[in-house]
NULO-914739 format. One record per residue: x, y, z negated of N, C-alpha, C, CB in turn; residue in three letters. Coordinates in Angstrom, 2 decimals. Atoms other than C-alpha are relative to their C-alpha. Glycine has a CB too. Example, Ala and Ser with C-alpha at 12.3 -4.5 7.8 and 13.67 -1.06 7.14 Angstrom:
residues 2
SITE       n_u       n_v       n_w      ca_u      ca_v      ca_w       c_u       c_v       c_w      cb_u      cb_v      cb_w   rest
SITE      0.89     -1.19      0.00     12.30     -4.50     -7.80      0.90      1.20      0.00     -0.99      0.03     -1.25    ALA
SITE     -0.82     -1.19      0.06     13.67     -1.06     -7.14     -0.77      1.09     -0.73      0.41      0.46      1.42    SER
This chain:
residues 88
SITE       n_u       n_v       n_w      ca_u      ca_v      ca_w       c_u       c_v       c_w      cb_u      cb_v      cb_w   rest
SITE      1.28      0.02      0.67    -12.42    -20.57      6.79      0.19      0.41     -1.46     -0.64     -1.40      0.09    ASP
SITE     -0.05     -0.52      1.37    -13.28    -19.46      3.26      0.64     -0.99     -0.98     -1.41      0.33     -0.47    MET
SITE     -0.60      0.97      0.92    -12.21    -22.71      1.56      1.53      0.01      0.13     -0.56     -1.42      0.28    GLN
SITE     -1.45     -0.07     -0.20     -8.75    -22.53      3.10      0.59      1.27     -0.58      0.32     -0.08      1.48    GLY
SITE     -0.47     -1.27      0.55     -8.43    -18.89      2.09      0.09     -0.08     -1.52     -0.94      1.15      0.41    PHE
SITE     -0.02      0.12      1.45     -9.32    -19.68     -1.53      1.11     -0.93     -0.46     -1.34     -0.51     -0.51    GLN
SITE     -1.08      0.91      0.35     -6.86    -22.56     -1.60      1.35      0.69      0.06     -0.02     -1.21      0.93    LEU
SITE     -1.27     -0.72     -0.14     -4.02    -20.40     -0.33      0.13      1.08     -1.07      0.11      0.62      1.40    ILE
SITE     -0.05     -1.04      1.02     -4.92    -17.59     -2.71      0.31     -0.58     -1.38     -1.32      0.77     -0.04    MET
SITE     -0.31      0.62      1.29     -4.85    -19.97     -5.69      1.47     -0.40     -0.08     -0.88     -1.22     -0.22    ASN
SITE     -1.41      0.35      0.01     -1.40    -21.21     -4.69      0.89      1.24     -0.04      0.34     -0.84      1.22    PHE
SITE     -0.78     -1.23      0.02     -0.23    -17.60     -4.37     -0.20      0.77     -1.30     -0.37      0.87      1.19    LEU
SITE      0.30     -0.87      1.14     -1.98    -15.79     -7.21      0.33     -0.66     -1.34     -1.46      0.39      0.03    VAL
SITE     -0.23      0.64      1.30     -1.72    -18.35    -10.01      1.48      0.00     -0.40     -0.51     -1.43      0.04    MET
SITE     -1.41     -0.10      0.44      2.11    -18.63     -9.98      0.44      1.43     -0.27      0.91     -0.61      1.06    PRO
SITE     -0.35     -1.40      0.25      2.43    -14.85     -9.70     -0.49      0.44     -1.37     -0.58      0.91      1.09    LEU
SITE      0.56     -0.39      1.29      0.16    -14.42    -12.71      0.74     -0.66     -1.15     -1.49     -0.35     -0.06    PHE
SITE     -0.64      0.71      1.10      1.79    -17.08    -14.87      1.45      0.45     -0.20     -0.05     -1.49      0.24    PHE
SITE     -1.39     -0.45      0.11      5.29    -15.74    -14.13      0.13      1.50     -0.24      0.75     -0.37      1.25    LEU
SITE     -0.05     -1.45      0.12      4.37    -12.09    -14.64      0.34      0.50     -1.39     -1.30      0.56      0.41    SER
SITE     -0.23     -0.45      1.36      4.84    -11.98    -18.39     -1.26      0.47     -0.67      1.00      1.10     -0.01    GLY
SITE      1.27     -0.39      0.61      1.16    -11.33    -19.07     -0.37     -0.94     -1.14     -1.11      0.03      1.04    ALA
SITE      0.36      0.99      1.00      0.86    -14.50    -21.14      1.12     -0.28     -1.00     -0.40     -1.28      0.66    LEU
SITE     -1.14      0.25      0.88      4.37    -14.74    -22.64      1.02      1.10      0.22      0.63     -1.40      0.27    PHE
SITE     -1.01     -1.07     -0.17      7.23    -12.29    -23.24      1.10     -0.43      0.95      0.60      0.39     -1.36    PRO
SITE     -1.09      0.27     -0.95      9.97    -12.01    -20.64      1.36     -0.02     -0.68     -0.01      1.04      1.10    LEU
SITE     -1.27      0.03      0.71     12.70    -11.60    -23.25      0.35     -1.45     -0.33     -0.06      0.86     -1.29    GLU
SITE     -0.47      1.33      0.35     14.77    -14.72    -23.77     -0.06     -1.01      1.13     -0.77     -0.50     -1.13    GLY
SITE      0.00      0.93     -1.13     14.23    -16.27    -20.34      1.42     -0.19      0.50     -0.92      0.51      1.15    LEU
SITE     -1.35      0.27     -0.47     17.30    -17.94    -18.95     -0.02     -0.53      1.42      0.71     -0.99     -0.93    THR
SITE     -0.23      0.61     -1.30     18.61    -18.89    -15.55     -1.02      0.32      1.06      0.06     -1.44     -0.16    GLY
SITE      0.89     -0.13     -1.15     16.16    -19.49    -12.76     -1.30      0.72     -0.34     -0.31     -1.37      0.58    ALA
SITE      1.26     -0.67      0.38     13.09    -18.32    -14.68      0.17      1.51     -0.05     -0.50     -0.52     -1.36    MET
SITE     -0.25     -1.44      0.04     14.63    -14.90    -15.25      0.08      0.58      1.41      1.30      0.31     -0.77    ALA
SITE     -0.11     -0.46     -1.38     15.44    -14.59    -11.54     -1.37      0.02      0.67      0.96     -0.91      0.80    ILE
SITE      1.33      0.08     -0.62     11.94    -15.68    -10.48     -0.91      1.10     -0.53     -0.63     -1.38     -0.27    VAL
SITE      0.85     -1.06      0.54     10.24    -13.23    -12.84      0.44      1.37      0.49      0.01     -0.03     -1.52    THR
SITE     -0.46     -1.28     -0.57     12.42    -10.40    -11.51     -0.45      0.16      1.45      1.52      0.10     -0.08    ARG
SITE      0.46     -0.07     -1.39     11.28    -11.28     -7.96     -1.52      0.14      0.09      0.44     -1.23      0.76    ALA
SITE      1.46     -0.08      0.02      7.59    -11.24     -8.99     -0.44      1.45     -0.18     -0.58     -0.90     -1.14    ASP
SITE      0.41     -1.40      0.16      6.07     -7.79     -8.33     -1.05      0.20     -1.09     -0.54      0.52      1.31    PRO
SITE      1.00     -0.12      1.06      3.26     -8.49    -10.79      0.66      0.18     -1.36     -0.91     -1.23     -0.01    LEU
SITE     -0.74     -0.19      1.25      5.89     -8.61    -13.56      0.20      1.48     -0.29      1.36     -0.71      0.05    SER
SITE     -0.23     -1.44      0.17      6.60     -4.94    -12.97     -1.30      0.74     -0.30      0.66      0.58      1.25    TYR
SITE      1.30     -0.60      0.32      2.90     -4.06    -13.03     -0.41     -0.25     -1.44     -1.06     -0.53      0.94    GLY
SITE      0.32      0.34      1.40      2.36     -5.88    -16.32      0.92      0.76     -0.94      0.13     -1.52     -0.24    VAL
SITE     -0.97     -0.71      0.85      5.52     -4.33    -17.75     -0.31      1.50     -0.06      1.42     -0.23      0.52    ASP
SITE      0.36     -1.42      0.00      4.44     -0.83    -16.69     -1.23      0.25     -0.86     -0.24      0.49      1.43    ALA
SITE      1.20     -0.14      0.83      1.03     -1.31    -18.28      0.34     -0.16     -1.48     -1.07     -1.03      0.42    MET
SITE     -0.40      0.22      1.38      2.59     -2.67    -21.45      0.83      1.18     -0.50      0.80     -1.32     -0.14    ARG
SITE     -0.82     -1.13      0.40      5.09      0.18    -21.50     -0.81      1.26     -0.25      1.02      0.28      1.05    GLY
SITE      0.82     -1.20      0.21      2.44      2.89    -21.15     -0.94     -0.15     -1.19     -0.80      0.31      1.25    THR
SITE      0.93      0.19      1.11      0.11      1.34    -23.71      0.68     -0.16     -1.35     -0.86     -1.20      0.26    LEU
SITE     -0.65      0.28      1.28      2.56      0.20    -26.38      1.34      0.71     -0.17      0.20     -1.47     -0.15    THR
SITE     -1.31     -0.64      0.08      5.79      2.03    -25.55      1.16     -0.97      0.08      0.09      0.78     -1.25    GLY
SITE     -1.05      1.02     -0.09      7.71     -1.26    -25.26      0.03     -0.53      1.42     -0.25     -1.16     -1.02    VAL
SITE     -0.12      0.41     -1.39      9.01     -2.06    -21.80      1.25     -0.87      0.18      0.06      1.24      0.92    SER
SITE     -1.13      0.90     -0.25     11.28     -4.85    -20.56      0.93      0.56      1.08     -0.51     -1.38      0.41    HIS
SITE     -0.81     -0.48     -1.11     12.45     -3.35    -17.26      0.23      1.51     -0.04     -0.67     -0.36      1.30    PHE
SITE     -0.05     -1.45     -0.02     11.86      0.35    -17.90     -1.08      0.54      0.93      1.39      0.50      0.45    GLY
SITE      1.14     -0.53     -0.76      8.97      2.47    -16.63      0.41      0.53      1.37     -0.68      1.10     -0.80    LEU
SITE     -0.45     -0.51     -1.29     10.99      4.12    -13.87      0.22     -1.10      1.02      1.27      0.79     -0.17    GLY
SITE     -0.22      1.13     -0.89     12.08      0.81    -12.37     -1.32     -0.66      0.37      0.94     -1.03     -0.65    LEU
SITE      1.31      0.59     -0.27      8.53     -0.54    -12.69     -0.73      0.77      1.10     -0.85     -0.04     -1.27    ASP
SITE      0.71     -0.83     -0.98      7.06      2.36    -10.74      0.71     -0.05      1.35     -0.09      1.46     -0.50    ILE
SITE     -0.75      0.07     -1.26      9.84      2.24     -8.13     -0.26     -1.31      0.73      1.50      0.17     -0.26    ALA
SITE      0.23      1.30     -0.63      9.41     -1.49     -7.48     -1.43     -0.11      0.52      0.30     -1.14     -0.98    VAL
SITE      1.40      0.06     -0.45      5.62     -1.22     -7.31     -0.23      0.90      1.21     -0.94      0.41     -1.14    LEU
SITE      0.12     -0.88     -1.15      5.92      1.72     -4.91      0.60     -0.60      1.26      0.65      1.32     -0.28    GLY
SITE     -0.65      0.64     -1.15      8.33     -0.15     -2.64     -0.83     -1.17      0.51      1.41     -0.48     -0.37    ILE
SITE      0.83      1.14     -0.40      6.15     -3.28     -2.62     -1.28      0.48      0.67     -0.34     -0.89     -1.21    VAL
SITE      1.21     -0.56     -0.60      3.07     -1.16     -1.87      0.27      0.50      1.41     -0.55      1.13     -0.86    THR
SITE     -0.35     -0.50     -1.33      4.78      0.59      1.05      0.31     -1.14      0.97      1.18      0.94     -0.08    LEU
SITE     -0.32      1.15     -0.84      6.11     -2.72      2.38     -1.27     -0.73      0.45      0.92     -0.96     -0.76    LEU
SITE      1.26      0.65     -0.37      2.65     -4.32      2.28     -0.83      0.87      0.93     -0.81     -0.33     -1.26    CYS
SITE      0.73     -0.92     -0.87      1.13     -1.23      3.89      0.56     -0.03      1.42      0.05      1.42     -0.56    LEU
SITE     -0.64      0.04     -1.33      3.64     -1.32      6.77     -0.29     -1.33      0.68      1.52      0.22     -0.12    VAL
SITE      0.26      1.32     -0.59      3.23     -5.07      7.31     -1.47     -0.13      0.40      0.38     -1.12     -0.98    ILE
SITE      1.43      0.07     -0.31     -0.56     -4.81      7.15     -0.39      0.86      1.19     -0.81      0.43     -1.19    GLY
SITE      0.34     -0.85     -1.14     -0.70     -1.92      9.60      0.55     -0.56      1.30      0.53      1.42     -0.22    SER
SITE     -0.55      0.64     -1.21      1.58     -3.73     12.06     -0.86     -1.19      0.43      1.45     -0.45     -0.25    LYS
SITE      0.85      1.14     -0.34     -0.57     -6.85     11.87     -1.38      0.45      0.48     -0.15     -0.93     -1.20    LEU
SITE      1.30     -0.52     -0.41     -3.73     -4.76     12.22      0.04      0.54      1.43     -0.46      1.11     -0.96    PHE
SITE     -0.14     -0.51     -1.36     -2.38     -3.19     15.43     -0.17     -1.12      1.03      1.37      0.67      0.17    GLU
SITE      0.04      1.12     -0.94     -2.22     -6.64     17.05     -1.41     -0.59      0.17      0.95     -1.08     -0.47    ARG
SITE      1.34      0.56     -0.09     -5.92     -7.41     16.46     -0.68      0.53      1.27     -0.85      0.34     -1.27    ILE
SITE      0.72     -0.41     -1.21     -7.86     -7.39     19.72     -1.50     -0.17     -0.25      0.46     -0.84      1.23    GLN
SITE      1.45      0.03      0.22    -11.54     -6.56     19.60     -0.71     -0.50      1.25     -0.53      1.39     -0.39    VAL
């Protein structure tokens, strides 16, 4: 139902957003936080936007685009496989 969907989306989207570097810089993170932000695909999107607008990038624009492209293709493949299983 819609309430369950919104609950799951809040548990998924809010941590991704807060760990993306949109609210705080990624420089100076240590240990587990640095690893978690590197695993967050939204970090690369924020970094690419920041790099194109200001010229300052944490990961590098090439890596940002590569990671976003890989995540997009992965989600597209998973979504198409799950869509094939839907019976009308």
